[in-house]
C-alpha positions as CSV (number, residue, x, y, z in Angstrom):
1,M,128.3,88.4,101.7
2,D,127.5,86.2,98.6
3,N,125.7,87.3,95.5
4,T,122.4,85.5,96.4
5,T,122.2,87.4,99.7
6,E,123.1,90.7,98.1
7,S,120.5,90.1,95.4
8,A,117.8,89.3,98.0
9,M,118.7,92.4,99.9
10,D,118.5,94.5,96.8
11,G,115.2,92.9,95.9
12,Q,113.8,93.8,99.3
13,K,114.9,97.4,98.9
14,Q,113.3,97.5,95.5
15,V,110.0,96.2,96.9
16,E,110.2,98.8,99.8
17,F,110.8,101.6,97.3
18,A,107.9,100.4,95.1
19,A,105.6,100.3,98.1
20,R,106.6,103.8,99.1
21,A,106.0,105.0,95.5
22,L,102.6,103.3,95.6
23,E,101.6,104.9,98.9
24,F,102.6,108.3,97.5
25,Q,100.5,107.8,94.3
26,E,97.5,106.5,96.3
27,A,97.6,109.6,98.5
28,N,97.9,111.8,95.4
29,L,94.9,110.1,93.9
30,A,92.8,110.5,97.1
31,G,93.7,114.2,97.2
32,A,92.8,114.6,93.5
33,K,89.4,112.9,94.1
34,G,88.8,115.2,97.1
35,G,89.6,118.2,95.0
36,L,87.2,117.0,92.3
37,D,84.4,116.5,94.9
38,Q,85.0,120.1,96.1
39,A,85.1,121.5,92.6
40,T,81.9,119.7,91.7
41,A,80.2,121.2,94.7
42,D,81.6,124.6,93.8
43,L,80.2,124.3,90.3
44,K,76.8,123.7,91.7
45,D,77.2,126.7,94.0
46,G,78.3,128.8,91.0
47,T,81.8,129.5,92.4
48,Q,83.6,127.2,89.9
49,S,83.7,127.3,86.1
50,R,83.0,124.3,84.0
51,A,86.4,124.7,82.3
52,A,88.2,124.5,85.7
53,L,86.2,121.5,86.7
54,E,87.2,119.8,83.4
55,N,90.8,120.5,84.2
56,I,90.4,118.9,87.6
57,Q,88.8,115.9,86.0
58,T,91.7,115.5,83.7
59,S,94.0,115.8,86.7
60,V,92.1,113.0,88.5
61,R,92.4,110.8,85.4
62,D,96.2,111.5,85.3
63,S,96.4,110.5,89.0
64,E,94.4,107.3,88.4
65,Y,96.8,106.4,85.6
66,S,99.8,107.1,87.8
67,A,98.3,105.1,90.6
68,N,97.7,102.1,88.3
69,V,101.3,102.3,87.0
70,A,102.5,102.3,90.6
71,R,100.3,99.3,91.5
72,A,101.6,97.4,88.5
73,N,105.2,98.2,89.3
74,F,104.7,97.2,93.0
75,L,103.1,93.9,92.0
76,R,105.8,93.1,89.4
77,T,108.6,94.0,91.8
78,W,107.0,91.9,94.6
79,A,106.6,89.0,92.2
80,D,110.2,89.2,91.0
81,F,111.4,89.3,94.6
82,V,109.4,86.4,96.0
83,S,110.4,84.3,92.9
84,S,114.1,85.2,93.3
85,V,114.2,84.1,96.9
86,G,112.2,81.0,96.3
87,V,109.1,81.8,98.4
88,D,106.6,82.4,95.7
89,P,103.3,81.0,97.1
90,I,102.1,79.8,93.7
91,L,105.0,77.3,93.6
92,A,103.3,75.2,96.2
93,K,100.5,74.7,93.7
94,V,102.6,73.8,90.7
95,P,103.6,70.1,90.2
96,A,107.3,69.4,90.1
97,E,106.7,67.6,86.8
98,I,104.0,67.6,84.2
99,P,102.7,64.0,83.8
100,P,103.1,62.8,80.2
101,A,99.4,62.2,79.8
102,A,98.7,65.8,80.6
103,W,100.7,67.2,77.7
104,P,99.7,68.3,75.1
105,P,96.4,69.5,76.5
106,R,93.3,68.1,74.9
107,P,90.3,70.3,74.1
108,P,87.3,69.8,76.3
109,P,84.7,67.4,75.1
110,S,81.8,69.0,73.2
111,R,78.5,69.4,75.0
112,D,76.7,69.4,71.7
113,P,75.1,65.9,71.3
114,L,75.2,66.1,67.5
115,A,78.9,66.9,67.5
116,R,79.6,64.0,69.9
117,A,77.6,61.6,67.6
118,S,79.5,62.7,64.5
119,A,82.8,62.4,66.2
120,R,82.0,58.8,67.2
121,R,81.1,57.9,63.6
122,G,84.1,59.1,62.0
């Protein structure tokens, strides 16, 4: 097996691992939110303290953070993989070469009529 094939297989495994980690974090977040809903109802019933509810709210925020990290990791890993195997969908939209007239980019024309008039004068 050549290095390119091994690299592609390794990339696929990394994407699968990142997807599993994301699923775990999403399930953890859903559970934390369910616990928060229950704790909020319990507070209204008088069976939960405000301090305990605040601890659960902190736990939900921690779970949201962890889920966001897992989402970012999955997207980065997926982007690395599709780029490394040459199937990145964005590549179909990028021109093979940048035409010379397109570089360097020019600022958009001003919509202010006074600015346009002064630019023409001098």
